[in-house]
FIFI-615002 format. One line per field, with one value per residue (C-alpha): residue in three letters; residue number from 1; x, y, z. Coordinates in steps of 0.2 Angstrom, whole numbers. Layout:
% residues N
resn (ALA ...)
resi (NUM ...)
c1 (X ...)
c2 (Y ...)
c3 (Z ...)
% end
This chain:
% residues 355
resn (UNK UNK UNK UNK UNK UNK UNK UNK UNK UNK UNK UNK UNK UNK UNK UNK UNK UNK UNK UNK UNK UNK UNK UNK UNK UNK UNK UNK UNK UNK UNK UNK UNK UNK UNK UNK UNK UNK UNK UNK UNK UNK UNK UNK UNK UNK UNK UNK UNK UNK UNK UNK UNK UNK UNK UNK UNK UNK UNK UNK UNK UNK UNK UNK UNK UNK UNK UNK UNK UNK UNK UNK UNK UNK UNK UNK UNK UNK UNK UNK UNK UNK UNK UNK UNK UNK UNK UNK UNK UNK UNK UNK UNK UNK UNK UNK UNK UNK UNK UNK UNK UNK UNK UNK UNK UNK UNK UNK UNK UNK UNK UNK UNK UNK UNK UNK UNK UNK UNK UNK UNK UNK UNK UNK UNK UNK UNK UNK UNK UNK UNK UNK UNK UNK UNK UNK UNK UNK UNK UNK UNK UNK UNK UNK UNK UNK UNK UNK UNK UNK UNK UNK UNK UNK UNK UNK UNK UNK UNK UNK UNK UNK UNK UNK UNK UNK UNK UNK UNK UNK UNK UNK UNK UNK UNK UNK UNK UNK UNK UNK UNK UNK UNK UNK UNK UNK UNK UNK UNK UNK UNK UNK UNK UNK UNK UNK UNK UNK UNK UNK UNK UNK UNK UNK UNK UNK UNK UNK UNK UNK UNK UNK UNK UNK UNK UNK UNK UNK UNK UNK UNK UNK UNK UNK UNK UNK UNK UNK UNK UNK UNK UNK UNK UNK UNK UNK UNK UNK UNK UNK UNK UNK UNK UNK UNK UNK UNK UNK UNK UNK UNK UNK UNK UNK UNK UNK UNK UNK UNK UNK UNK UNK UNK UNK UNK UNK UNK UNK UNK UNK UNK UNK UNK UNK UNK UNK UNK UNK UNK UNK UNK UNK UNK UNK UNK UNK UNK UNK UNK UNK UNK UNK UNK UNK UNK UNK UNK UNK UNK UNK UNK UNK UNK UNK UNK UNK UNK UNK UNK UNK UNK UNK UNK UNK UNK UNK UNK UNK UNK UNK UNK UNK UNK UNK UNK UNK UNK UNK UNK UNK UNK UNK UNK UNK UNK UNK UNK UNK UNK UNK UNK UNK UNK UNK UNK UNK UNK UNK UNK UNK UNK UNK UNK UNK UNK)
resi (1 2 3 4 5 6 7 8 9 10 11 12 13 14 15 16 17 18 19 20 21 22 23 24 25 26 27 28 29 30 31 32 33 34 35 36 37 38 39 40 41 42 43 44 45 46 47 48 49 50 51 52 53 54 55 56 57 58 59 60 61 62 63 64 65 66 67 68 69 70 71 72 73 74 75 76 77 78 79 80 81 82 83 84 85 86 87 88 89 90 91 92 93 94 95 96 97 98 99 100 101 102 103 104 105 106 107 108 109 110 111 112 113 114 115 116 117 118 119 120 121 122 123 124 125 126 127 128 129 130 131 132 133 134 135 136 137 138 139 140 141 142 143 144 145 146 147 148 149 150 151 152 153 154 155 156 157 158 159 160 161 162 163 164 165 166 167 168 169 170 171 172 173 174 175 176 177 178 179 180 181 182 183 184 185 186 187 188 189 190 191 192 193 194 195 196 197 198 199 200 201 202 203 204 205 206 207 208 209 210 211 212 213 214 215 216 217 218 219 220 221 222 223 224 225 226 227 228 229 230 231 232 233 234 235 236 237 238 239 240 241 242 243 244 245 246 247 248 249 250 251 252 253 254 255 256 257 258 259 260 261 262 263 264 265 266 267 268 269 270 271 272 273 274 275 276 277 278 279 280 281 282 283 284 285 286 287 288 289 290 291 292 293 294 295 296 297 298 299 300 301 302 303 304 305 306 307 308 309 310 311 312 313 314 315 316 317 318 319 320 321 322 323 324 325 326 327 328 329 330 331 332 333 334 335 336 337 338 339 340 341 342 343 344 345 346 347 348 349 350 351 352 353 354 355)
c1 (-167 -154 -137 -127 -126 -109 -98 -80 -73 -69 -88 -93 -82 -89 -107 -102 -97 -113 -121 -113 -111 -124 -116 -105 -91 -90 -91 -77 -66 -70 -66 -52 -48 -39 -25 -14 -16 -10 4 11 10 20 33 37 45 42 58 69 60 62 47 46 45 32 21 23 19 3 -3 0 -9 -24 -25 -29 -39 -55 -50 -61 -76 -71 -70 -87 -95 -89 -95 -111 -117 -108 -106 -124 -131 -122 -131 -147 -147 -140 -155 -165 -155 -153 -164 -177 -171 -154 -159 -154 -137 -135 -140 -126 -113 -118 -117 -100 -92 -99 -91 -74 -73 -77 -66 -51 -46 -29 -23 -21 -15 -1 6 6 14 29 32 28 37 52 52 51 66 78 73 78 93 82 69 82 88 70 71 62 76 69 60 43 45 50 36 23 30 29 11 8 16 6 -11 -6 -2 -18 -30 -20 -22 -41 -44 -34 -44 -60 -52 -48 -64 -73 -64 -69 -87 -90 -81 -92 -108 -103 -99 -112 -128 -139 -141 -158 -153 -167 -164 -177 -169 -169 -150 -148 -136 -148 -147 -128 -124 -126 -110 -100 -106 -100 -83 -79 -84 -71 -59 -61 -58 -43 -36 -35 -19 -11 -10 4 14 24 30 34 45 53 58 63 75 84 85 96 82 71 64 54 45 42 35 21 18 17 5 -6 -6 -11 -25 -32 -32 -38 -52 -61 -55 -57 -75 -80 -73 -80 -97 -97 -92 -106 -119 -113 -115 -133 -137 -131 -142 -157 -154 -153 -169 -177 -170 -178 -195 -195 -191 -205 -217 -212 -214 -232 -236 -230 -241 -256 -253 -252 -268 -260 -271 -257 -251 -242 -253 -250 -258 -252 -260 -277 -271 -274 -261 -263 -260 -245 -238 -240 -231 -217 -215 -215 -202 -191 -192 -187 -173 -167 -168 -157 -145 -143 -142 -125 -118 -102 -108 -102 -113 -106 -106 -96 -84 -81 -77 -66 -56 -54 -48 -35 -29 -27 -11 -5 -7 3 17 18 17 32 42 39 33 42 58 57 53)
c2 (-20 -24 -26 -32 -19 -23 -39 -42 -48 -65 -67 -62 -75 -88 -82 -84 -102 -105 -104 -120 -128 -123 -126 -111 -122 -133 -117 -109 -124 -125 -107 -103 -116 -128 -115 -119 -138 -137 -125 -136 -151 -142 -135 -150 -167 -179 -188 -173 -164 -169 -177 -162 -149 -160 -161 -143 -138 -149 -142 -124 -129 -135 -119 -109 -122 -117 -99 -93 -101 -93 -76 -78 -84 -69 -57 -65 -73 -70 -50 -47 -60 -51 -35 -43 -52 -37 -27 -37 -31 -13 1 6 24 18 7 20 21 2 3 16 5 -10 0 8 -9 -18 -6 -6 -25 -24 -10 -10 -28 -24 -15 -31 -40 -28 -32 -51 -47 -38 -53 -68 -61 -57 -75 -81 -71 -75 -93 -97 -107 -118 -120 -125 -139 -145 -148 -131 -127 -125 -109 -119 -125 -108 -99 -111 -109 -91 -92 -102 -89 -75 -85 -89 -71 -65 -76 -74 -55 -57 -68 -55 -41 -50 -52 -34 -28 -39 -30 -13 -18 -24 -9 3 -7 -6 12 20 9 9 -9 -16 -31 -43 -53 -66 -69 -88 -88 -84 -70 -55 -58 -55 -72 -66 -55 -70 -81 -68 -66 -84 -89 -77 -82 -100 -95 -85 -99 -110 -101 -113 -125 -115 -115 -131 -124 -108 -116 -127 -111 -101 -115 -115 -97 -82 -70 -81 -66 -61 -78 -75 -58 -66 -80 -67 -57 -72 -76 -58 -59 -75 -68 -50 -57 -64 -56 -38 -39 -49 -37 -22 -28 -34 -17 -9 -21 -19 0 -3 -15 -3 10 -2 -8 10 14 -2 2 20 13 -1 13 24 10 5 23 24 8 14 30 19 9 24 31 47 55 66 54 59 65 51 35 25 37 29 11 0 -8 -25 -18 -9 -25 -34 -20 -21 -39 -37 -23 -34 -49 -37 -31 -49 -54 -39 -43 -62 -61 -66 -52 -61 -67 -85 -100 -118 -119 -103 -108 -125 -117 -104 -119 -128 -112 -110 -128 -128 -117 -126 -143 -138 -131 -147 -156 -146 -149 -167 -175 -167 -168 -187 -188)
c3 (-42 -56 -48 -64 -77 -85 -88 -88 -105 -98 -93 -111 -118 -107 -111 -129 -126 -117 -134 -138 -121 -109 -92 -88 -80 -96 -107 -97 -100 -118 -122 -111 -98 -110 -113 -98 -101 -119 -116 -102 -113 -127 -115 -104 -108 -94 -98 -95 -81 -63 -54 -41 -56 -65 -50 -46 -64 -65 -49 -55 -71 -61 -52 -67 -77 -67 -66 -81 -72 -56 -64 -73 -57 -47 -60 -65 -49 -33 -33 -40 -27 -13 -17 -20 -3 7 1 14 28 22 28 15 15 9 -5 -18 -10 -11 -30 -32 -23 -34 -50 -45 -40 -55 -66 -56 -58 -77 -81 -69 -69 -77 -61 -51 -66 -68 -51 -55 -72 -64 -52 -63 -79 -68 -61 -79 -85 -70 -69 -87 -82 -71 -84 -97 -85 -85 -103 -108 -121 -139 -145 -146 -128 -122 -131 -124 -107 -108 -114 -98 -87 -96 -94 -76 -71 -80 -70 -54 -57 -60 -44 -34 -42 -36 -18 -17 -23 -11 4 -3 -7 11 18 8 12 31 31 19 21 37 42 47 58 61 77 72 55 51 49 68 63 61 42 42 35 17 21 28 13 1 9 12 -6 -13 1 -6 -24 -19 -9 -24 -27 -15 -30 -36 -20 -24 -41 -33 -19 -32 -43 -27 -22 -39 -44 -38 -35 -24 -15 -30 -28 -9 -12 -23 -10 4 -7 -9 9 13 1 8 26 22 11 25 42 37 30 45 57 48 47 65 71 61 67 85 84 78 91 105 98 97 115 121 113 120 138 137 131 145 158 151 152 169 175 168 176 193 190 186 202 213 205 198 185 179 166 150 136 123 116 131 144 143 144 159 169 161 144 150 158 141 132 145 142 123 125 136 123 109 120 124 105 101 115 111 92 85 75 68 51 54 52 54 35 33 46 38 21 30 39 22 13 27 27 8 8 24 15 0 10 19 3 -4 11 14 -2 -16 -7 -8 -27)
% end
């Protein structure tokens, strides 16, 4: 089925760039990714800015250089691939529901990107206004420099908002999938997770993209320590930390609960079948001719024993399958996405303080 009907405007620009540079990462850099580098180069004079501010600004710039590619990747690859992959663990009767969800969230991502951007616009532009005295002390004084730095802030808030939009959408996508679609967990799936690894992969990849916001933490702390309304900066930092945590933990919990419910129903069904087969085997052993009138009534005891063993194996398969969508690779990426913010907090506290 087709799971990508519309494209975000950023994705369309990157696709246009691919007409000249085929690789999407290079196309994203050539069409949009260069903007924060140029605005930073115009705004800052290394001879006037402090080392701590320069380091923070360079890291914040690096955060959004790759952002157009991240947005394109989520829109054109990650979100469609999630719906394509989860089709394999969706009951056939719910494939139409899955298509409906895919269409809905594809359009939400493409059409309502501005909602998350507005939140960051309020925070980031407030910081730009109240931080003017600090920025001027770093040599951003003339109209050209201030205009370029405003351009950097606008670009930064735009792509911070787009990344946040993807993070929030990921939570709602998995929530809707878990609540509205009947899972078809396969205990013999090669991933060893009943096929649920696709959910964990989707969540962790978006978590890693979101965690790239950590590159802006040193600059954020630099600004917060030098302006009067530092609480505005810390609201933004808190929002970022919340998104990183929520983006993985909630989807993992939600899908696990849904899969646990499904497993309990399957185990109950298998228990009932095993008991029924064992009762029939006991009746055969006693030579009772009054057996239930179904397809198993005429089977001999050997066939019934084979059926019981098979039912018990299926029961054990469902009982032992790991339903947390966490493979070793997923856990590794999760740890790295958590360590990245911690690293930059330590970097700010111990390294930039000595510059």
